[in-house]
C-alpha positions in Angstrom: 34.7 9.4 0.6 33.7 6.5 -1.0 33.2 2.4 0.7 34.4 -0.6 -1.7 32.6 -3.2 -1.0 34.0 -7.1 -0.3 32.7 -10.3 -1.8 30.9 -12.1 0.8 31.6 -15.7 1.2 28.9 -18.4 0.2 27.9 -19.8 3.4 29.5 -23.1 3.4 31.9 -22.3 0.8 34.0 -19.7 2.2 33.9 -19.0 -1.8 33.5 -14.9 -2.2 29.6 -14.6 -3.8 28.9 -11.6 -6.2 26.7 -8.7 -4.8 23.9 -10.4 -7.6 24.0 -13.7 -6.5 23.3 -12.7 -3.1 20.4 -10.0 -3.6 19.2 -12.6 -6.2 18.9 -15.2 -2.8 17.5 -12.8 -0.2 15.0 -11.4 -3.1 13.8 -14.8 -5.2 10.5 -15.5 -5.0 9.4 -18.6 -3.3 12.2 -18.6 -0.3 9.9 -16.9 2.4 11.1 -13.2 1.8 8.3 -11.7 0.3 5.8 -13.3 2.6 8.5 -11.8 5.6 8.5 -8.4 3.6 4.6 -8.5 3.9 4.4 -9.3 6.9 6.8 -6.6 8.1 5.3 -3.9 6.4 1.7 -5.0 7.7 3.3 -5.1 10.5 4.6 -1.4 10.4 1.5 0.0 9.4 -0.5 -1.3 12.2 2.4 1.2 14.5 1.9 4.0 12.3 -1.6 4.0 12.7 -1.6 2.9 16.3 0.9 6.6 16.7 -1.1 8.6 14.6 -4.1 7.4 13.7 -5.6 6.3 17.2 -6.3 2.5 16.5 -5.0 0.3 18.8 -1.6 -1.2 19.9 -0.2 -3.9 17.6 -0.1 -6.9 19.5 3.8 -7.6 21.1 3.8 -3.8 21.8 3.1 -1.5 24.9 0.1 0.9 24.4 1.4 2.7 27.6 4.5 3.7 25.6 1.9 4.0 22.2 0.6 6.6 24.1 3.0 8.5 25.5 4.5 8.9 21.9 1.1 9.7 20.0 0.6 12.2 22.2 4.3 13.7 21.6 3.3 13.5 18.2 -0.2 15.2 18.3 1.6 17.9 20.4 4.8 17.9 17.7 1.5 18.3 14.7 0.3 21.1 17.4 3.2 23.3 17.4 3.7 23.4 13.5 0.0 24.0 12.6 0.6 27.2 15.4 3.7 27.8 13.9 2.0 27.6 9.9 -2.1 29.3 11.5 -0.5 31.8 14.4 -4.5 33.0 14.6 -5.8 29.9 15.7 -3.9 30.0 19.5 -5.0 33.5 19.0 -8.2 32.9 18.1 -9.0 30.0 20.6 -6.9 31.0 23.2 -6.2 28.4 25.7 -8.3 26.4 23.8 -6.5 25.3 21.5 -4.2 22.4 22.1 -6.9 20.2 24.1 -9.0 21.3 20.9 -6.9 20.5 18.1 -5.5 17.0 20.4 -9.1 15.9 20.4 -9.3 16.8 16.8 -6.1 14.8 15.8 -6.5 11.9 18.1 -8.1 9.8 15.3 -7.2 12.1 12.0 -4.1 11.3 10.5 -2.5 14.5 8.6 -2.7 14.3 5.1 -2.3 17.5 2.4 0.2 19.1 5.0 0.2 21.8 7.5 -1.5 24.4 6.2 -4.5 21.6 5.0 -3.9 20.2 8.4 -4.8 24.0 10.0 -7.9 24.5 7.4 -9.5 20.8 8.3 -9.4 21.8 12.1 -10.7 24.9 11.5 -13.7 23.7 9.6 -14.0 20.7 12.4 -14.4 22.7 15.2 -17.2 25.1 12.8 -18.7 22.7 12.2 -19.1 21.8 15.2 -20.6 25.0 15.9 -17.1 25.7 18.4 -15.8 27.3 19.5 -18.4 28.4 21.9 -17.5 31.8 21.9 -19.8 33.7 19.1 -16.9 36.8 18.7 -14.2 33.7 18.4 -16.4 32.5 16.3 -17.3 34.5 13.6 -13.2 35.6 13.8 -12.7 32.0 13.4 -15.4 31.6 10.5 -13.3 34.2 8.7 -10.2 33.2 9.0 -10.8 29.8 7.4 -13.3 31.6 4.7 -10.5 33.6 3.7 -7.9 31.1 2.9 -10.4 28.1 2.2 -11.9 29.3 -1.2 -10.0 29.2 -4.7 -9.4 32.6 -4.3 -8.8 34.6 -1.0 -11.1 38.0 -0.7 -8.0 39.8 1.0 -6.3 38.5 -2.6 -9.6 39.9 -5.3 -10.5 43.3 -7.4 -12.0 44.8 -4.0 -10.0 44.0 -1.3 -7.0 45.5 -3.7 -9.3 48.8 -4.4 -9.6 49.1 -0.8 -6.1 49.1 0.4 -5.5 51.3 -2.6 -7.7 53.7 -1.1 -6.1 53.5 2.5 -2.7 54.2 0.8 -4.2 57.3 -0.4 -5.8 58.5 2.5 -2.8 57.5 4.3 -0.6 59.6 2.9 -3.4 62.3 2.6 -4.1 62.2 7.0 -0.4 62.6 7.4 
């Protein structure tokens, strides 16, 4: 169903204005619209930065409410990363959510959720975490398997090992 645009009367005249004239009037340089758009863009950037990058709340916003919303966005991001990389919560256990919240507090996501999972794991490993050596070794293996240009599980040695396992599986049945 399409909507037909009706002409809008020009202010003070009662005669219809064309869409082109109305648009030109609101976007013409020098009428303050450019400056208003720039101020709006700056305010939106400041708000987004406060929500996802841990910067201070912009003027006129409730710090407490922004903090609540920021934590909710971080929890959602953490949940999506856990779905994309389910091994991370498995390796880290109960430490996953607090560790991710600490990582994400002042790091906006870039490159998507898979890259976020890799960056999170690299961040933990750079800090010498997790404290448990076995968990750190599993996390290191997980990260190495996914961070390189070709994961080790896709290399020729891995394919040969899978083929041998498949051949032996049939023999031992």
